[in-house]
C-alpha positions as CSV (number, residue, x, y, z in Angstrom):
1,X,6.9,13.8,-7.3
2,X,9.5,12.1,-5.1
3,X,8.8,8.4,-4.9
4,X,10.3,6.8,-1.9
5,X,11.7,3.2,-1.7
6,X,9.5,2.8,1.5
7,X,6.4,3.5,-0.6
8,X,7.3,0.8,-3.1
9,X,8.2,-1.6,-0.3
10,X,4.8,-1.0,1.3
11,X,2.9,-1.3,-1.9
12,X,4.6,-4.6,-2.8
13,X,4.0,-6.0,0.7
14,X,0.3,-5.1,0.4
15,X,-0.1,-6.7,-3.0
16,X,1.7,-9.9,-1.8
17,X,-0.3,-10.1,1.4
18,X,-3.6,-9.2,-0.2
19,X,-4.4,-6.9,2.7
20,X,-3.1,-3.7,4.3
21,X,-3.5,-5.2,7.8
22,X,-1.3,-8.3,7.0
23,X,1.3,-6.2,5.2
24,X,1.5,-3.8,8.1
25,X,2.0,-6.7,10.5
26,X,4.7,-8.2,8.3
27,X,6.5,-4.8,8.0
28,X,6.1,-4.0,11.7
29,X,4.3,-0.8,10.8
30,X,0.9,0.6,11.7
31,X,-1.9,0.0,9.3
32,X,-2.5,3.7,9.0
33,X,1.1,4.4,8.1
34,X,1.0,1.8,5.3
35,X,-2.3,3.2,4.0
36,X,-1.0,6.8,4.0
37,X,2.2,5.7,2.2
38,X,0.2,4.0,-0.6
39,X,-2.3,6.9,-0.8
40,X,0.6,9.3,-1.2
41,X,2.1,7.1,-3.9
42,X,-1.2,7.0,-5.7
43,X,-1.5,10.8,-5.4
44,X,2.0,11.4,-6.7
45,X,1.5,9.0,-9.7
46,X,-2.0,10.2,-10.3
47,X,-3.3,6.6,-10.7
48,X,-5.2,4.1,-8.5
49,X,-2.8,1.3,-7.7
50,X,-5.1,-0.9,-5.7
51,X,-8.7,-2.2,-5.9
52,X,-10.0,-2.1,-2.4
53,X,-12.8,-4.4,-1.3
54,X,-14.4,-6.0,1.7
55,X,-12.2,-9.1,1.2
56,X,-8.8,-7.4,0.8
57,X,-6.9,-5.6,-2.0
58,X,-5.6,-6.4,-5.4
59,X,-3.3,-4.5,-7.8
60,X,-5.1,-2.7,-10.6
């Protein structure tokens, strides 16, 4: 498990923005790269970090 600073930055941005789309826009990254980064972090930590819903995301 090699956690990267970029994964934590992306996760924090998503939580603060309340959506992956807005966080990706703020970080100047694609939505898919932010999603993949967080999914990899969740996989590495073996825990769900975000509740995903129709109206955005929230930290667990």
